[in-house]
C-alpha positions in Angstrom: 59.8 2.1 112.0 60.5 -1.7 111.8 62.7 -1.2 108.7 66.2 0.4 108.6 65.3 4.0 108.2 62.3 3.3 110.3 63.1 6.4 112.3 63.7 8.9 109.6 60.7 7.5 107.3 58.5 8.0 110.6 59.8 11.3 111.2 58.9 12.6 107.6 55.5 11.3 108.0 54.6 12.4 111.4 55.9 16.0 110.3 53.6 16.9 106.9 51.3 19.5 108.3 48.4 18.2 110.0 45.1 18.1 108.1 43.6 20.5 111.1 46.1 22.8 111.1 44.0 25.3 109.6 41.1 25.3 112.4 43.4 25.7 115.2 43.7 29.0 115.1 40.1 29.6 115.5 39.8 27.0 118.5 40.1 27.7 122.0 43.1 25.5 121.7 44.6 27.4 119.5 44.1 30.6 121.0 45.7 29.2 124.5 48.7 28.1 123.3 48.0 25.0 121.3 48.8 26.6 117.6 52.5 27.0 119.1 52.7 23.2 119.6 50.9 22.2 116.5 54.0 24.8 114.9 56.2 22.9 116.6 55.5 19.2 115.7 55.3 20.5 112.3 58.6 22.1 111.9 60.1 19.8 114.1 63.5 18.9 112.5 65.4 15.8 112.5 68.1 15.1 114.6 69.7 12.3 113.2 69.9 14.7 109.7 71.2 17.6 111.8 74.0 16.2 113.0 75.3 14.9 110.1 74.7 18.5 108.3 77.2 19.9 111.6 79.8 16.9 110.9 80.2 17.9 107.0 79.8 22.0 107.3 80.6 23.2 110.6 81.6 26.2 109.5 78.1 27.3 108.6 77.0 27.4 112.0 80.2 29.5 113.2 80.0 32.2 110.4 76.7 31.3 108.6 74.4 34.0 107.9 72.4 33.1 110.8 75.1 32.4 113.1 76.2 34.3 116.4 79.5 35.9 115.0 77.6 37.4 111.9 74.9 38.8 114.3 77.3 40.5 116.3 79.3 41.4 113.3 75.9 43.8 112.6 76.0 45.6 115.7 78.9 47.2 114.9 79.4 50.4 112.7 80.9 50.0 109.0 80.9 46.4 109.6 77.5 46.4 109.4 77.4 47.8 105.9 80.0 45.4 104.6 77.4 42.7 106.4 74.4 44.2 104.2 76.2 44.2 101.3 77.2 40.5 101.3 73.6 39.9 102.5 72.2 41.4 99.6 74.5 40.2 96.9 73.8 36.5 97.9 69.9 36.9 97.7 69.4 36.4 102.0 66.6 39.5 102.0 65.8 38.4 104.9 69.1 38.7 106.8 69.9 42.2 104.2 66.7 43.5 106.4 68.1 42.4 109.6 71.2 43.6 109.4 69.3 47.1 108.2 67.5 47.5 111.1 70.5 46.6 113.5 72.5 49.5 111.9 74.2 51.3 114.6 74.6 54.7 112.5 71.0 54.4 110.3 68.1 55.7 110.3 66.9 53.8 114.0 70.4 52.9 115.2 71.6 53.6 118.9 74.4 55.6 117.4 72.2 57.8 115.2 69.4 58.1 118.6 72.1 59.6 120.7 73.4 61.9 118.3 70.0 63.6 118.2 69.9 64.4 121.6 72.8 66.9 121.0 71.4 70.3 119.7 73.0 71.3 116.2 73.9 67.8 115.6 70.4 67.1 115.8 69.8 69.6 113.2 71.9 68.2 110.7 70.7 64.7 111.2 67.1 65.9 110.7 68.5 67.3 107.4 69.9 63.8 106.2 66.3 62.2 107.3 64.3 64.3 105.3 66.8 64.2 102.4 66.3 60.3 102.5 62.6 60.5 102.9 62.0 59.3 106.5 59.5 61.6 108.0 59.6 59.6 111.0 63.3 59.9 111.9 63.1 63.6 111.0 60.3 64.3 113.0 62.0 62.7 116.2 65.3 64.4 115.3 63.0 67.5 115.3 62.9 67.1 119.1 66.1 68.1 120.6 66.8 70.5 117.2 67.7 74.1 118.0 65.1 75.0 114.9 62.8 73.8 117.5 64.2 75.7 120.8 64.8 78.5 118.8 61.2 78.7 117.2 58.6 81.6 117.8 57.3 79.2 120.6 60.9 77.6 121.4 61.9 77.2 124.8 65.1 79.8 124.1 62.9 81.7 122.7 60.2 82.0 126.0 63.6 82.5 128.1 64.4 85.5 126.4 61.3 87.0 126.7 61.6 87.3 130.7 64.7 89.2 130.6 64.7 93.3 129.8 66.8 93.7 126.8 66.7 90.1 126.0 63.0 90.1 125.0 63.5 93.5 122.6 65.6 91.2 120.8 63.5 88.1 120.8 60.5 90.7 119.8 62.8 92.2 116.8 63.5 88.4 115.2 59.7 87.5 115.6 58.9 90.3 113.8 61.3 90.2 110.9 59.8 86.5 110.2 56.7 87.7 110.2 55.0 86.5 113.8 53.5 89.5 114.4 51.3 88.5 117.6 54.7 86.2 119.3 56.3 89.7 118.8 53.9 92.0 120.8 54.2 88.6 123.1 57.6 89.4 123.8 57.3 93.3 124.7 54.9 92.3 127.6 57.4 91.4 130.7 54.8 91.3 133.1 52.6 89.0 131.3 55.4 86.7 130.5 56.4 86.5 133.6 52.9 85.6 134.8 52.5 82.8 132.7 56.2 81.4 133.2 55.0 78.2 135.2 51.9 77.7 132.5 51.6 74.6 130.4 53.5 76.9 127.2 55.5 79.2 129.6 59.1 79.7 130.0 59.8 77.8 132.8 57.9 75.1 131.7 59.4 74.9 128.3 63.1 75.5 130.0 62.1 72.3 132.4 61.2 69.9 129.4 64.3 70.6 127.4 66.9 68.3 130.1 66.7 64.9 131.0 65.9 64.5 134.1 63.9 67.5 134.8 61.3 66.9 131.8 59.7 63.6 134.0 59.1 66.8 136.3 57.3 68.4 134.0 55.7 65.2 133.2 54.3 64.7 136.7 53.0 68.5 136.7 51.1 68.6 133.6 49.5 64.5 134.6 48.4 66.2 138.0 46.7 68.9 136.4 44.6 66.7 134.4 47.0 68.4 130.9 47.5 65.0 129.1 48.7 66.6 125.4 51.6 68.9 127.0 52.4 66.0 129.7 52.9 63.4 126.7 55.1 66.5 125.1 57.3 67.0 127.8 58.9 63.2 127.3 58.4 62.5 123.6 59.4 66.3 121.9 57.9 65.4 119.3 54.7 66.8 117.3 53.0 63.4 117.1 52.6 60.4 117.9 50.7 57.7 116.7 50.1 53.9 118.2 49.5 50.9 116.3 48.1 47.5 117.6 49.3 45.3 114.6 47.6 41.7 115.7 44.7 40.9 117.7 44.0 42.2 121.6 42.0 39.4 123.4 40.1 40.3 127.1 39.1 37.1 128.7 36.5 38.0 131.2 34.6 36.0 133.6 30.5 36.6 133.8 29.8 33.2 135.8 27.7 36.3 138.4 27.5 39.9 139.0 29.2 39.3 142.0 32.0 38.0 140.7 32.5 39.7 137.2 35.7 41.0 136.3 39.2 39.8 133.6 40.6 36.6 133.7 43.1 37.5 131.7 44.5 40.2 129.1 46.1 39.9 125.9 47.4 42.6 123.7 49.0 42.0 120.1 51.9 43.7 119.3 51.9 47.3 120.0 54.2 50.2 117.9 54.3 53.3 119.6 56.5 55.8 117.2 58.6 58.1 116.6 60.1 57.1 120.2 62.2 59.6 121.7 61.8 58.8 125.7 59.7 56.8 128.2 57.0 56.6 125.8 54.9 53.6 126.7 55.2 54.3 130.7 53.8 58.0 129.9 50.8 56.4 128.2 49.8 54.0 130.6 50.5 56.3 133.1 48.3 58.8 131.5 45.6 55.3 130.6 45.7 55.2 134.5 44.5 58.7 135.4 42.3 59.0 132.5 40.1 56.0 133.8 40.5 56.9 137.7 36.5 57.9 138.7 37.6 59.0 142.3 36.5 62.8 143.3 38.4 63.3 145.9 42.0 63.0 144.3 43.8 63.1 141.0 46.0 60.8 141.3 45.7 56.9 141.3 47.0 54.5 143.9 48.8 52.4 140.9 52.4 50.4 141.9 55.1 50.8 139.5 55.3 48.0 137.0 58.3 45.8 136.7 57.0 42.9 136.0 53.5 41.4 134.3 51.9 44.7 132.8 48.6 42.5 132.2 48.5 41.2 135.2 48.6 44.7 136.9 45.9 46.7 134.6 43.9 43.2 135.1 43.8 43.3 138.6 43.6 47.4 138.3 40.3 46.8 136.7 39.2 44.1 138.4 39.3 46.3 141.5 37.6 49.4 140.2 34.6 47.0 139.0 34.4 45.5 142.7 34.3 49.2 144.3 31.7 50.4 142.0 29.6 47.7 142.4 29.9 47.9 146.2 29.2 51.9 145.9 26.0 51.2 143.5 24.6 48.9 146.4 25.7 51.0 148.9 24.0 53.9 147.2 20.4 52.0 146.7 18.3 53.3 149.3 19.4 57.1 148.5 18.0 56.0 144.7 14.9 54.2 145.6 14.3 58.0 148.3 15.1 59.8 144.9 13.0 57.9 142.7 10.1 57.9 145.4 10.7 61.8 145.5 10.3 62.1 141.9 7.2 60.0 142.1 5.5 62.2 144.3 6.1 65.1 141.7 4.4 63.1 139.2 1.3 61.9 141.3 1.0 65.4 142.2 0.3 66.8 138.6 -2.3 64.1 138.2 -4.0 64.4 141.1 -6.1 67.5 139.7 -9.3 66.1 140.0 -11.8 64.7 142.4 -12.1 61.1 141.4 -7.9 61.4 140.4 -7.5 62.3 144.4 -9.4 59.4 145.0 -7.9 56.9 142.9 -4.2 58.0 143.2 -2.3 58.3 146.3 -0.8 61.7 147.5 2.7 60.0 147.8 4.2 56.0 148.0 5.6 55.0 150.9 9.5 54.1 151.3 9.9 50.5 151.4 11.3 49.2 154.9 15.0 47.9 155.0 14.2 44.2 154.8 13.2 44.8 150.8 16.5 47.5 150.4 19.0 44.4 151.7 17.0 41.8 150.0 17.8 43.7 146.8 21.1 44.4 147.4 22.1 40.8 148.3 20.0 39.5 145.3 22.1 41.8 142.9 25.5 40.1 143.1 24.1 36.5 143.0 22.0 37.4 139.4 24.3 34.8 137.0 24.7 35.3 133.9 25.9 32.7 131.1 25.8 31.4 127.4 24.0 28.9 125.7 21.2 27.5 123.7 18.0 29.5 124.2 15.6 27.9 126.7 12.6 27.0 124.6 8.6 28.6 125.7 6.7 25.5 127.4 3.7 24.8 124.4 0.4 24.6 126.6 -2.6 22.2 125.9 -5.7 22.8 126.3 -8.0 20.6 128.9 -10.9 21.5 127.2 -11.3 21.5 123.4 -14.9 20.4 123.1 -17.5 20.1 125.2 -20.9 18.4 125.4 -23.9 19.6 124.9 -26.6 19.7 127.7 -26.2 22.6 130.6 -26.2 25.7 128.7 -28.9 24.6 126.0 -31.1 23.1 128.5 -31.2 26.5 130.3 -31.7 27.9 127.2 -35.0 25.8 126.6 -35.9 27.0 129.9 -35.6 30.2 129.8 -37.2 30.1 126.2 -40.4 28.2 127.7 -40.3 30.4 131.0 -40.7 33.6 129.2 -43.5 32.3 126.7 -45.5 30.8 130.0 -45.4 34.6 131.5 -48.3 35.3 129.7 -50.4 32.1 131.2 -49.0 32.1 134.5 -47.9 35.3 135.8 -44.7 37.2 136.3 -42.9 34.9 138.6 -42.3 32.5 135.5 -40.7 35.2 133.5 -38.3 35.5 136.7 -37.3 31.9 136.5 -36.5 32.8 132.8 -34.4 35.5 133.4 -32.0 33.5 135.9 -32.0 30.1 133.5 -31.0 32.5 130.6 -28.2 34.1 132.7 -27.0 30.7 133.6 -27.3 29.9 130.2 -24.9 32.6 129.2 -22.6 32.7 132.0 -21.9 28.9 131.4 -21.2 29.7 127.4 -18.9 32.4 128.2 -16.5 30.2 130.3 -16.6 27.6 127.4 -15.5 29.9 124.9 -12.8 31.3 127.4 -11.8 28.0 128.1 -11.6 27.1 124.8 -9.6 30.4 123.5 -7.4 31.9 126.6 -4.7 28.6 126.2 -4.4 29.1 122.3 -4.2 33.0 122.9 -1.4 32.0 125.4 0.2 30.0 122.7 0.1 32.4 120.2 1.3 35.3 122.0 4.7 33.1 123.3 5.2 32.4 119.6 4.8 36.0 118.0 7.0 37.2 120.9 9.6 34.7 120.6 10.0 35.2 116.8 10.2 39.3 117.5 13.0 39.4 119.9 15.8 38.0 117.8 15.0 40.3 115.3 17.3 43.7 114.8 16.0 47.0 114.8 17.6 49.7 113.0 19.1 53.2 114.5 16.2 55.6 114.0 17.2 59.2 113.2 16.3 62.3 115.8 14.1 64.5 114.3 14.7 67.4 112.5 18.8 66.5 112.4 19.6 66.1 108.7 23.2 65.1 110.2 21.9 62.2 112.6 19.7 60.9 109.4 22.7 60.9 107.0 25.1 59.1 110.1 22.0 56.7 110.2 22.0 55.7 106.7 25.9 55.3 106.3 25.6 52.7 109.9 23.1 50.9 108.3 25.1 50.5 104.6 28.2 49.6 106.7 26.3 47.4 108.9 27.1 43.7 107.7 24.1 42.3 110.1 21.4 43.8 108.5 19.3 41.5 106.9 17.6 41.7 103.4 14.0 41.7 102.6 13.4 38.4 101.6 16.0 36.9 104.0 13.8 35.8 107.2 15.0 34.9 110.2 15.0 31.1 111.0 11.6 30.4 113.8 12.0 28.7 116.7 9.9 26.4 118.6 10.0 23.4 120.7 11.9 20.5 119.2 13.6 22.5 116.6 16.9 21.3 114.9 19.1 24.3 114.9 18.3 26.5 118.3 19.7 29.9 118.5 22.0 30.5 121.6 22.4 33.7 123.3 22.8 35.4 127.0 20.5 34.2 129.8 20.5 36.4 133.1 18.7 34.4 136.0 17.8 36.0 138.7 18.1 33.7 141.7 16.1 33.6 145.0 12.7 35.1 143.0 10.1 33.2 145.4 11.6 35.4 148.7 11.8 38.3 146.6 8.3 38.1 145.0 7.1 37.6 149.0 8.8 40.5 150.1 7.5 43.0 147.0 3.9 42.0 147.7 3.5 42.2 151.7 5.3 45.7 150.4 2.5 46.6 147.7 -0.2 45.4 150.0 0.8 46.3 153.4 2.2 49.5 152.3 1.4 51.1 149.2 -2.3 50.0 148.8 -2.8 50.8 152.5 -1.5 53.6 152.1 -5.1 55.5 151.4 -8.9 54.1 151.0 -9.5 53.5 147.6 -6.0 51.2 147.9 -7.3 49.7 150.8 -10.5 48.6 149.0 -8.1 47.5 145.9 -5.8 45.1 148.1 -9.0 43.0 149.7 -10.4 42.9 145.9 -6.9 41.4 144.9 -6.8 39.0 148.1 -9.5 37.6 146.7 -9.6 37.4 143.1 -6.0 36.4 142.6 -6.4 32.7 143.8 -9.7 32.2 142.0 -8.7 33.4 138.8 -4.9 31.3 139.1 -6.9 28.3 139.8 -9.3 28.8 137.1 -6.5 29.7 134.6 -4.3 26.4 136.1 -7.7 24.1 135.6 -7.3 25.2 132.0 -3.7 24.0 131.2 -2.6 20.1 130.9 0.6 20.3 132.8 1.0 17.1 135.2 -1.3 18.2 137.7 0.8 21.0 139.0 -0.4 24.2 137.2 2.9 25.4 135.7 2.9 27.8 133.0 5.3 29.8 131.2 4.9 33.6 130.1 7.1 34.9 127.4 7.4 38.2 127.2 9.4 40.5 124.6 11.0 44.3 125.8 13.6 45.9 124.7 16.3 48.1 125.9 15.6 51.8 124.0 17.8 53.7 121.6 20.4 55.2 123.7 23.3 57.8 122.8 26.2 55.9 124.6 28.8 58.6 124.3 28.3 62.3 123.3 31.2 64.4 122.2 30.2 67.1 121.4 28.1 67.1 118.2 29.2 64.0 117.4 27.3 61.1 119.5 27.8 57.1 119.4 24.0 55.2 119.1 23.2 51.9 120.6 20.5 51.1 118.4 17.2 49.3 120.1 18.1 45.9 121.9 15.1 43.6 122.0 15.1 41.2 124.8 12.9 38.4 126.1 11.3 38.0 129.8 11.0 34.0 130.3 8.6 34.3 133.6 7.7 30.7 134.6 4.5 30.6 137.1 3.4 28.6 139.3 -1.0 28.8 139.4 -1.9 25.3 141.1 -0.3 25.6 144.8 -0.2 27.9 147.5 2.9 30.2 147.7 4.2 33.1 145.6 3.2 32.4 141.5 6.1 33.5 140.3 8.8 31.0 140.6 11.7 31.6 138.3 12.7 34.9 136.0 14.9 34.4 133.0 16.3 37.3 130.7 17.4 36.5 127.4 18.9 38.0 124.2 19.8 36.8 121.4 23.5 36.7 119.8 22.6 38.4 116.3 21.4 41.4 118.6 24.3 41.0 120.3 26.3 41.0 117.2 24.3 43.5 115.7 24.6 46.2 118.4 28.9 45.7 117.6 28.3 46.2 114.1 27.0 49.5 114.7 29.5 51.0 117.1 32.8 49.6 114.9 30.7 51.7 111.7 30.3 54.8 113.9 33.4 55.0 116.8 36.0 56.1 114.1 33.8 58.9 113.2 34.3 60.2 116.8 36.5 63.2 118.0 37.7 61.7 121.3 39.2 65.0 122.7 35.2 66.3 123.4 34.9 63.1 125.4 37.0 64.5 128.7 38.5 67.8 129.3 42.0 66.1 129.6 42.4 65.2 126.1 41.1 68.3 124.7 44.1 70.0 124.7 45.4 67.6 121.9 45.8 69.6 118.7 44.7 66.9 116.1 41.1 64.8 116.4 41.7 61.6 118.1 39.9 59.4 116.3 40.3 55.5 117.4 39.7 52.9 114.8 39.1 49.5 115.9 37.2 46.7 115.1 35.5 45.3 118.0 33.9 41.9 118.2 32.3 39.5 121.3 32.6 35.7 121.6 32.2 33.1 124.2 34.6 30.2 124.8 32.7 29.0 127.5 29.5 28.9 129.6 30.5 31.6 131.2 33.6 33.5 129.7 33.3 36.0 127.5 36.2 36.9 125.0 36.4 40.1 123.7 38.5 41.0 121.0 40.3 44.0 119.3 41.2 44.1 115.5 43.6 46.8 113.8 43.5 48.8 117.0 45.3 52.3 116.1 45.0 56.2 116.0 47.3 59.3 116.5 47.5 62.3 118.6 48.5 65.3 117.7 50.7 67.0 120.3 51.0 70.9 121.0 54.6 72.6 119.9 
């Protein structure tokens, strides 16, 4: 910058592509808008150089290919064609394409679309579109054509079937065109009048013909749960395609269950075509009605969206999550009563013999209100975060080797006493048996002391290795289609490990620590105290054998805990960890007729922190962990199965669509922070077939 051309040279130096530009798109900075900032830095122009260009070539910025005058000329009929031809001659392909898209009398011009709303003229325009091979524009022009209104199910034909005399003309015309069933329908005046207000009735189709009344028909169809006819009333076409070209992102807060909700919704570039009416608003309204969970009303209380649509969707989803969570917590006592009633039925079936009637109770008493209230308060405080999975403590045994002494001496005394029984009498044999028992018990405690800690370490290590191994979907019995579907899913799943590709092991101090989701239940000691009091004072005290069992547990558990604590070297506090592998069983997430969306079994681990060396609750902390590769494996199965499902069978409101609704989308889960989850949707598209 110290030279004469210092500013320009410095600008050219910093205007070169940054070496980290390629990584910005995948970083949090690039997602939050940093890539736009970086692009602005890279593509910034030299203001001194631009000022010089304007002085040397002023007409370029007035009548140039991207000037305001040229852009305005591209919106004028006929003039647009001349400007487009000039762009083609000069080789400006981008500007030529822009002029073609803005042509007022082109396939998608505003003059063309206005003329398509006039019956008769729309028929001629439709023929032009078909001649040019533009099927989408031809389908859009068909919406207001006479050919549609005079077809076998057209509005004019259905209206003629209501009047005596004209129904005979309609029947004759339908019969001559080969529509025998529709001709018989035209002759039945009573049935036609009875069905005049139905979804395909004459009055409904007449209302769908005119602007304004078609919105009334849309509201009636939507309120009755007939979504296909509701879209037909405003779209006027036989199909609608929805494509999301770019990536859509859903940012979710999972800090705790009580604060679960969406933070931000970023929808990609949505293309809905063909468009002949307020299609986007209609789709949004139907989407809100479809996700409504209230059973009391068919309507959803949503304000008219005039500003930020994404913010409105986020607020609606968060409100629904909060209401459902409060409803589930409020119904916790009823669910507990239902579970106890089912347990009573099971116990009655088991109490068939005298022994089982002595061991098992007739019923389980309900928990006190304090337990229900504590659980209702504990569920919203459950913490969820993402990070490195906590390692399992490796326990060191306190007793590795023992000095010889007491067991051997007792065994020798036992042998001498048993041998002296022949000389000194029977009482020496009794002494020998007693010393032998002492030797056996001592040796048994030694063996147990040496083996219990290594056995605990080995069990924790094996559980840690097993809970990170994904499991394939198991086909249901006697279903050949399910087996073929499972094989296709396994072949399409990229997360399936090969036979010689082992999962990395993990232990304390491992260099590459695995990451995953960690769910931690707070206030565990208080919950354990309440549950132990409920089990000892209410459940076990309800029948004689249970009371004896309660007294036995109260006496043996503290002694057993003290014995195990003495075997561990853990700074004298008796802390221990137990890692247990469990799994969410394979479930059917969606059922669309015979088609199902199967979720594979999802292994997870339960890490329990125990306190064995002091009074109070033995369980101090509980954490549930699930590895990231298990979550990715589950999403791979969802992505492989979802495009093959017909979503019409998912809800009766979608049953009237004429073609299968297949949703093509690629789902992925990522984490942008410790408690912020990012769900991405790539290449989302579907097609909706509408009735005539």
